[in-house]
N, C-alpha and C positions, 0 to 999 in steps of 0.2 A: 604784811605779816613777816616778810623776810628782813625787815629793817633792823638796824642795830638796837633801836629803842625797844622793840618788842622782844628781841633776843635777850636783852638785859633783864626785862621783866620775867621772861621764862626761866632764866638762870636763877633769879632771886626767889620766885614763887612757884616754880615748877615742882618742887618737892612736896607742895601741899595739894597737888592735883590728885583727884580720886580715880584710881584705875578702874576700868570696867564700870564706869558711872551709868552706862545704859542699863545695866542689870538692876541697879538701885532705882532708877527711874521707872522701869517696868514693874518692879515690886511695889512701888508707890501707886502706880495705876491699878495693879491687882487689888491692893488694899482698898482703894477708892471704889473699885467696881463692887467688891464685897459689901462695903458700907451702903452703896446705892441699892443693892439687892436686899440687904437686911433691914436698913432703916433709911429710906430715901429722904425723909425730912431732916435727919441729922446731917446729911450732906450739905444742906443749906448753911450750916454753921462753919463750913470749911472754905467757902468761896472767898474770892478776893473782892471784898466790899469795903472801900474806904470809909463809907458812912458808919458802918459798924465798928471799924477800927478806931476812928476818931471819937465818935460820940458814945460808944459803949465799951471801949477799951479792949476789944477782941483782937489783940495784936497777933494771936496765933494764926490769923487768916493770912498774914504775910508769908507764911510757910505752907500751911495746910492746903492751899489752893492747888498745889502741885500734885496732891493725891487724886484730884479729879481727872479721870482718864479722858482722852480726846473723844471717845465714843462710849455711850452707855446702852448700846443696842444688844442684840442677843449674844450669848456666851461664845458661840462658835465664831462669829465675826470678830468679837473682841479679842479672842485668843489669837486669831490670825493676825490681827492688827498689832498686838503686843510682840509677837514673834518677828513680824516685819520690821517694826521700829527698832527692835533690839539688833537685828541683823545689819540694818543700815547705820545704826549708831556705832556699833563695834567696827564697821568698815571705815567710818569717818575717823574713829580714834586711831585705827591702825595707820591711816593715811596722814593725818595731821599730827598725831602724837597726843598723849593723854592731856597735857597741859592746854593745848590749843582747843581741843574738843571740849574740855571743861569750861574754858573761857567762852566758847561759842554758846554753850547751853546756859551758863549763868548770865551772860549778857542778854540772851533772849528773855530770861525770867526777870532780870532787872529792868529792862526796857518795858516789859509788860506791866510791872508794878508802877513804874514812873508814868506810863500812859494812863493807868487807872486813876492815879492821883491828880493828874492834869485834868482829866474829865471830871473828877470829884470837885475840883476848884471851880470849873466852869459851871457845874450844877449848883454850887453854893451861890455863885454870882447871879445865875439865872433864876434861882429860887425853885429848882425842880428836883425831883427824886427819881432816879432811874434804876433799872435792874442791871447789876454789874456781872451777871452770869456769863456774859460773852467773854469776859477776861479769863481765859482758861489756857490749857496747854495745847489746844487744838492747832493753833497757828504756829506755835513753837515747834511742834512735831512736823508741820508742813515745812518749816524752815530747815529742819534736819534733812528732810527728803530732798529739798531743792539744793542744799549744799552737796549732798551725795550725788545728785544728778549732774551738778556742775563739774564735778571732778571725774565722774564715770558716765558720761552721756550715752555711750554705746553699750553699757551693761544691760543685758537682757533679763527681764523679769517675766514670770508667768502670771498674767492677769487672771484672777479667779482660779489660779492653778492650772489653767488650760491655754490661754491665749498668750503667745510670746510677744512681748513689746519692749522696746528700748526705753531706758529711763528718761531720755531727753524728751520723748513724746509724752510720757506721763507728766513730766515737769511742765511742758507747754500747756497740757490740759489743766494742771493745777493753777497755773498763772491765769488762765482764762476764767476758771472758777473763782479765783480770788478777785478778779476784776468785776465779775458779776456780783459777788458778795459786797464789794465796796460800793457799787452803784445802787444796789437794791437795799442794802442794810442800813444806810444812813450814817450819821456822824459817829455813833458808838462803834459800829463795826469797822469803819474806816480807821478810827484811832487804834482799835485792837489789832487790826492787820498791820498797820504801820509800826506799832510798838513791837509786835511779836516778830516781825520780819526784818527789823532794823539791823539785827545781828547778821543776817544773811547779806544784806546790802553792804554793810561795812566789810565783812570778810571777802565778799565777792570782788569788790573794787581793790581791796588790799592784795588779793591773790593775783588780780590782773596786773 
């Protein structure tokens, strides 16, 4: 990330970076949560589904899948989750700068879309139809947390608002859960995880 190559790109495209992009992302999640509560079936028209994009021309899905929040559980838990992701997102932006944080988010989204289309091609060749609902922002948000934990490993959080725990231990737990998901989830989940976390892998090794 500190190379002359990336610095040239930052000087050239940095002016297009969106300040406080975490706020806009949280607003998207809030809109998606409201849609899920008002009209759950309508949410199905917003997911990232290459079959619907190619065969029915529903190109809006390339963007609207970002509206679907990482969790659709009760309102209280969702509110805590949104506040948490906003806080770690703004912390990353302060640490990396607006341009690099924008790049990190958009790369995560781009790789997720690419992963879905690669799986789509595989499905066409194999002659099968699958549910692409797993391609969501869930693992992208996990990549945000892992990035924050990598630069602030000793920062202490209050788990459930009570239990003090350092971010590095939560990150270890997340990695374990990711491994379990990859083993138990099959090919689809593995592709989703790799695609969504590829931005973290790239940035991690660049930072090192």
